[in-house]
SETI-656200 format. One record per atom (N, C-alpha, C, O): chain; x, y, z; residue number from 1. Coordinates in pm, 1 decimal. Last residue first. Layout:
// residues N
SITE chaine       xx       yy       zz num
SITE      A        X        Y        Z NUM
...
***
This chain:
// residues 53
SITE chaine       xx       yy       zz num
SITE      A  11031.6   8193.9  22585.4  53
SITE      A  11076.7   8098.8  22640.8  53
SITE      A  11215.1   8075.6  22691.9  53
SITE      A  11243.4   7969.4  22747.3  53
SITE      A  11052.8   8471.9  22445.5  52
SITE      A  10960.5   8454.6  22602.4  52
SITE      A  11041.7   8289.3  22671.3  52
SITE      A  11094.5   8280.7  22782.2  52
SITE      A  11188.3   8413.3  22206.2  51
SITE      A  11259.6   8466.3  22299.6  51
SITE      A  11187.5   8496.4  22465.1  51
SITE      A  11246.6   8530.1  22567.6  51
SITE      A  10984.2   8249.1  22125.2  50
SITE      A  11057.1   8176.9  22102.4  50
SITE      A  11128.4   8291.9  22215.0  50
SITE      A  11120.6   8248.8  22330.0  50
SITE      A  10731.0   8480.6  22128.5  49
SITE      A  10725.4   8372.1  22176.4  49
SITE      A  10883.2   8288.4  22222.8  49
SITE      A  10901.7   8265.8  22342.4  49
SITE      A  10879.7   8631.7  21905.1  48
SITE      A  10854.5   8665.4  22050.6  48
SITE      A  10807.6   8559.9  22168.8  48
SITE      A  10849.4   8565.8  22284.4  48
SITE      A  10850.2   8477.3  21674.1  47
SITE      A  10952.7   8549.7  21758.8  47
SITE      A  10966.2   8585.1  21892.0  47
SITE      A  11059.5   8563.9  21969.5  47
SITE      A  10554.9   8434.3  21662.9  46
SITE      A  10678.1   8307.4  21681.7  46
SITE      A  10777.1   8358.3  21735.4  46
SITE      A  10815.9   8309.6  21841.6  46
SITE      A  10506.8   8738.5  21619.5  45
SITE      A  10475.3   8664.3  21724.5  45
SITE      A  10526.4   8520.1  21730.3  45
SITE      A  10539.8   8490.6  21849.1  45
SITE      A  10649.5   8724.4  21339.4  44
SITE      A  10701.6   8833.9  21431.7  44
SITE      A  10664.0   8744.0  21596.0  44
SITE      A  10750.3   8698.0  21670.8  44
SITE      A  10527.2   8537.6  21207.0  43
SITE      A  10629.5   8519.5  21250.3  43
SITE      A  10691.5   8605.2  21343.5  43
SITE      A  10778.6   8565.3  21420.8  43
SITE      A  10225.7   8651.9  21178.5  42
SITE      A  10278.9   8584.7  21247.2  42
SITE      A  10406.0   8539.7  21289.6  42
SITE      A  10412.8   8499.4  21405.7  42
SITE      A  10310.2   8926.0  21033.2  41
SITE      A  10263.7   8968.3  21184.8  41
SITE      A  10262.7   8803.7  21271.8  41
SITE      A  10287.4   8800.2  21392.4  41
SITE      A  10349.2   8805.6  20821.9  40
SITE      A  10521.8   8882.1  20880.3  40
SITE      A  10456.1   8870.5  21018.9  40
SITE      A  10517.4   8819.5  21112.7  40
SITE      A  10145.4   8740.1  20759.0  39
SITE      A  10231.0   8584.8  20758.1  39
SITE      A  10319.7   8657.0  20825.1  39
SITE      A  10388.3   8589.7  20902.0  39
SITE      A   9995.6   8952.4  20727.3  38
SITE      A   9921.1   8863.2  20789.0  38
SITE      A  10065.1   8726.1  20818.8  38
SITE      A  10054.3   8635.7  20901.6  38
SITE      A  10115.0   9039.8  20475.5  37
SITE      A  10133.3   9137.2  20600.7  37
SITE      A  10077.1   9058.4  20724.1  37
SITE      A  10115.0   9102.6  20832.6  37
SITE      A  10029.0   8899.0  20292.0  36
SITE      A  10165.3   8865.0  20326.6  36
SITE      A  10224.7   8988.9  20464.4  36
SITE      A  10333.7   9007.3  20518.7  36
SITE      A   9773.9   8936.4  20311.4  35
SITE      A   9811.5   8781.3  20328.9  35
SITE      A   9933.3   8790.3  20341.9  35
SITE      A   9983.3   8696.9  20404.6  35
SITE      A   9787.0   9197.4  20221.6  34
SITE      A   9708.9   9177.5  20307.3  34
SITE      A   9779.1   9027.6  20381.5  34
SITE      A   9826.7   9026.1  20495.0  34
SITE      A   9884.0   9177.3  19925.2  33
SITE      A   9936.3   9240.6  20045.2  33
SITE      A   9927.5   9205.1  20177.9  33
SITE      A  10025.8   9183.1  20248.7  33
SITE      A   9674.1   9032.7  19789.9  32
SITE      A   9796.0   8941.4  19841.1  32
SITE      A   9909.1   8998.9  19951.4  32
SITE      A   9984.8   8937.1  20026.3  32
SITE      A   9462.1   9219.4  19845.4  31
SITE      A   9474.7   9092.1  19898.9  31
SITE      A   9625.5   8993.4  19941.9  31
SITE      A   9667.3   8929.7  20038.6  31
SITE      A   9601.3   9388.7  19668.5  30
SITE      A   9571.7   9406.5  19833.7  30
SITE      A   9537.7   9307.6  19886.3  30
SITE      A   9586.0   9292.0  19998.5  30
SITE      A   9570.3   9265.3  19455.8  29
SITE      A   9667.1   9245.7  19517.3  29
SITE      A   9691.7   9298.4  19589.5  29
SITE      A   9810.3   9291.8  19621.8  29
SITE      A   9272.8   9231.2  19392.3  28
SITE      A   9415.3   9102.8  19381.4  28
SITE      A   9540.0   9151.4  19506.5  28
SITE      A   9580.3   9092.0  19606.5  28
SITE      A   9233.5   9498.9  19365.0  27
SITE      A   9221.3   9397.6  19511.1  27
SITE      A   9264.9   9294.8  19512.5  27
SITE      A   9302.9   9244.0  19618.0  27
SITE      A   9369.9   9565.2  19107.9  26
SITE      A   9429.4   9608.7  19278.6  26
SITE      A   9370.2   9529.2  19397.8  26
SITE      A   9430.9   9498.7  19500.5  26
SITE      A   9197.3   9411.6  18967.2  25
SITE      A   9327.4   9356.0  18960.8  25
SITE      A   9420.3   9433.0  19094.2  25
SITE      A   9509.7   9379.5  19159.7  25
SITE      A   8965.5   9555.6  18994.7  24
SITE      A   8976.5   9396.4  19041.1  24
SITE      A   9079.6   9312.9  19046.0  24
SITE      A   9086.8   9199.4  19093.1  24
SITE      A   9004.6   9791.3  18934.3  23
SITE      A   8966.7   9785.7  19071.2  23
SITE      A   8984.9   9615.6  19091.2  23
SITE      A   9015.7   9565.3  19199.3  23
SITE      A   9034.5   9757.0  18632.1  22
SITE      A   9181.1   9778.0  18723.3  22
SITE      A   9114.4   9770.5  18873.3  22
SITE      A   9202.0   9731.4  18950.5  22
SITE      A   8810.5   9619.8  18564.7  21
SITE      A   8945.7   9532.9  18585.9  21
SITE      A   9062.8   9611.1  18681.8  21
SITE      A   9142.9   9565.5  18763.4  21
SITE      A   8650.3   9894.6  18630.6  20
SITE      A   8642.1   9756.7  18683.1  20
SITE      A   8739.6   9657.7  18685.2  20
SITE      A   8764.2   9602.8  18792.6  20
SITE      A   8804.6  10076.6  18444.1  19
SITE      A   8818.3  10071.9  18587.8  19
SITE      A   8739.1   9924.7  18662.3  19
SITE      A   8798.5   9864.8  18751.9  19
SITE      A   8688.1   9929.0  18223.8  18
SITE      A   8856.5   9975.8  18233.4  18
SITE      A   8871.5   9971.6  18401.6  18
SITE      A   8932.3   9887.6  18467.8  18
SITE      A   8430.0   9915.1  18221.7  17
SITE      A   8501.3   9819.0  18224.9  17
SITE      A   8617.3   9829.5  18268.2  17
SITE      A   8660.9   9748.0  18349.6  17
SITE      A   8426.2  10250.2  18177.9  16
SITE      A   8340.0  10140.7  18318.1  16
SITE      A   8405.7  10044.4  18304.1  16
SITE      A   8490.0  10051.6  18393.6  16
SITE      A   8521.0  10277.7  17963.6  15
SITE      A   8529.1  10323.4  18082.8  15
SITE      A   8545.7  10267.5  18199.7  15
SITE      A   8633.2  10245.5  18283.4  15
SITE      A   8331.0  10127.0  17814.1  14
SITE      A   8461.1  10100.5  17801.3  14
SITE      A   8532.5  10169.9  17890.6  14
SITE      A   8640.5  10113.2  17907.1  14
SITE      A   8100.5  10326.6  17828.2  13
SITE      A   8059.6  10118.1  17907.3  13
SITE      A   8245.0  10084.0  17898.8  13
SITE      A   8286.5  10010.0  17988.0  13
SITE      A   8155.9  10548.6  17732.2  12
SITE      A   8113.7  10561.5  17914.3  12
SITE      A   8120.2  10406.3  17964.0  12
SITE      A   8136.3  10364.0  18078.5  12
SITE      A   8169.9  10477.0  17499.9  11
SITE      A   8334.1  10522.1  17553.3  11
SITE      A   8261.3  10520.3  17690.0  11
SITE      A   8337.6  10476.6  17776.2  11
SITE      A   7886.0  10405.4  17465.1  10
SITE      A   8017.4  10335.9  17468.5  10
SITE      A   8133.9  10361.4  17533.4  10
SITE      A   8191.6  10284.1  17610.0  10
SITE      A   7812.6  10650.6  17524.1   9
SITE      A   7738.3  10531.7  17593.0   9
SITE      A   7821.9  10425.5  17582.0   9
SITE      A   7837.3  10350.3  17678.3   9
SITE      A   7878.9  10807.8  17285.3   8
SITE      A   7935.1  10828.0  17427.3   8
SITE      A   7883.2  10718.7  17492.4   8
SITE      A   7988.5  10680.2  17543.3   8
SITE      A   7786.7  10689.0  17055.1   7
SITE      A   7913.8  10703.0  17100.9   7
SITE      A   7930.3  10714.0  17219.4   7
SITE      A   8000.1  10629.6  17275.6   7
SITE      A   7504.9  10732.3  17103.8   6
SITE      A   7533.4  10573.4  17149.5   6
SITE      A   7709.7  10553.2  17168.6   6
SITE      A   7767.2  10470.3  17239.2   6
SITE      A   7511.1  11010.0  17112.3   5
SITE      A   7477.1  10911.7  17200.0   5
SITE      A   7522.0  10800.6  17221.3   5
SITE      A   7571.5  10760.5  17326.6   5
SITE      A   7525.1  10987.5  16818.5   4
SITE      A   7640.7  11100.0  16943.8   4
SITE      A   7641.5  11008.0  17057.0   4
SITE      A   7738.3  10942.2  17095.3   4
SITE      A   7341.6  10905.1  16717.1   3
SITE      A   7487.9  10817.7  16720.8   3
SITE      A   7541.8  10855.5  16812.7   3
SITE      A   7604.4  10785.1  16892.0   3
SITE      A   7139.3  11058.1  16802.7   2
SITE      A   7102.3  10952.1  16810.5   2
SITE      A   7240.1  10875.3  16817.3   2
SITE      A   7258.9  10792.4  16906.4   2
SITE      A   7231.0  11265.6  16591.1   1
SITE      A   7194.9  11289.8  16709.8   1
SITE      A   7221.2  11173.5  16791.5   1
SITE      A   7325.5  11177.5  16856.8   1
***
């Protein structure tokens, strides 16, 4: 009985580690997208200023 519980907790740990890793990777991608979006926004604002002058 104890061995089954140990196996389950091991599987839970692996799943937890995998989900954590996945969320970290996704978070990095989101940060990249966010900085890319901000970069585009800055460029757009610069263009707007250029057309105003």
